N, C-alpha and C positions, 0 to 999 in steps of 0.2 A: 104551548107555543110550538114545540118540536112536532107534536102530533098534528097540529093544524097545518104546518108546512108540508108534512108528509101527505096529508089528505088532499091538499091543493095539487101537489106533484102527481099523485095518483089520478086525480080528476083530469089533469092535462094529458097524462099518458093514455088514459082511456079514450079521450077525444082523438088522440093521434092514432090509436088502434082502429077506431071507427073510420077515420079518414083513410087508413091503409086499406081496410076492407072495401070502402067506397071506391078507391082508386083501382083496386084489383077487379071489382065488378064492372067499372066503367071501361077499363082497358085490361082485359084478362091477359096476363103474361103467358104466352104460349108454353114456355118451357116449365112452368110451375103448376099449371092446372089448379084444381080446387084445393089442393093441399095447403097452400099458403093462407087462404081464407080460414080454413079450419085451424091452422096453426095460430093465427092471430086471435080467433075466438077462444081457443083453448088457453092461450097465454093470458087473456083478460080474466078468464075464470080462475086460472091458477093464482094470479095476483090477488084477486078478491079473496081467495081462500088460503092465502099464505099463513103459515104459523106465525104467532105473535113475534117470535124472535127475528123474523125476516121482514117485519113491517117497520122499516127504518130507511133513512136516506142512503145509507151505504149499500144495502141490498137493492134499493130502488135503481141505483146506477146500472146494475146488471139487467134489470128489466128494461130500462131505456135502451141499452145496447141490443137486447134481443129484438126490440121493436124496430130500431132504426138501422140495423146492420144492412139489410137488403137495400134500403133507400139511400144509404151512404155509399154503398159499393157498386150499385148497378145503375143502369140508365134505361130509358125507354119512356113511352107515353104514360105508363102507370106511375113511374118514379116522378116525372115532371108534374103530373096531376097531383100527386101526394104533396110535393113541396109547395105547389101553388095553394092547395087547400090549407096547409099548415100556416102559411103566411096570412091568408085571408081570415083564418080563425084567430089570428093573433096569439098563437101558441108559442111558448118560449124555446123553440127548437130551431137550430140553424143547420143548414147543409154545410158540412165541413170536409176538407180534404185532409184526412188523417195522415196520408202518406207524406204530404208536403211537411207537415208538422214533425213527423218522426225523422225525416231526412234532415230537416233544418236543425233539430235538437241533437241529432247524431246518436240517439239511443232510444230504446223501447222502455217505457217507464212502468208498465203494469201488464197484468195478464190479458186485459182487454186488447191492448195494442199488440201484444204478442200474438193472440189469436187472430186478430185482423191481418197482420202481416203474413202469418202462416197461410191464411185463407186466400189472400189476393196476390201474393208475390208471383206465382206462375201466370195467372190470367193477365195481370197487369203487364208482365214482361211480353207475353204473347201478343197482346193488343197494342204494344208500343207505348203504354202509359208510363213506363219507367225504362230507363236506359240499362244497358248491361252493367255499367259502373254502379248505378243505383241498386241493381239487383245484388251485386257483390257486397255493397255496403249493408244492405238489408239483411243478408245472410250473416254477416259479421255481427250486426246488432242482435239478431236472433240468438246466435251463439253466446254473445256477451250476457244477454238476459238469462239464458239457461244456466250459465255458470253462476251468475248472481243468485239465482233461485236455489241452486244446489247448496250454496254456502249459507 
């Protein structure tokens, strides 16, 4: 049962990877070049050849994060095309605003969120996607998470 669930999840993720490559080919992101297509192809191959100990739903969450980070954090015609294709394919993924969830919860709950905030705090502030007050709160949440991780 658990293995079947994992295989379904991997199948869905592989479809999402194919849609990511399709979106990059249809609307090549200028700043990324061909490296991103190669990254997604390599990721698919890496997932296929994971050691048995990484073939589980816990490790799979990190694979999902690797596939979706760009499409959750960026914008542009490639990103819009990707989400359109995901919806049309009926895949079980949704576009989410992680920042809103973190700010509402008033804490960072795991390494994935920590990495996300670390990666986007400066660009989000520069682009006006978060206020100065939210930036201060996020820096506090980063510090709180670091302290929690130390203990």
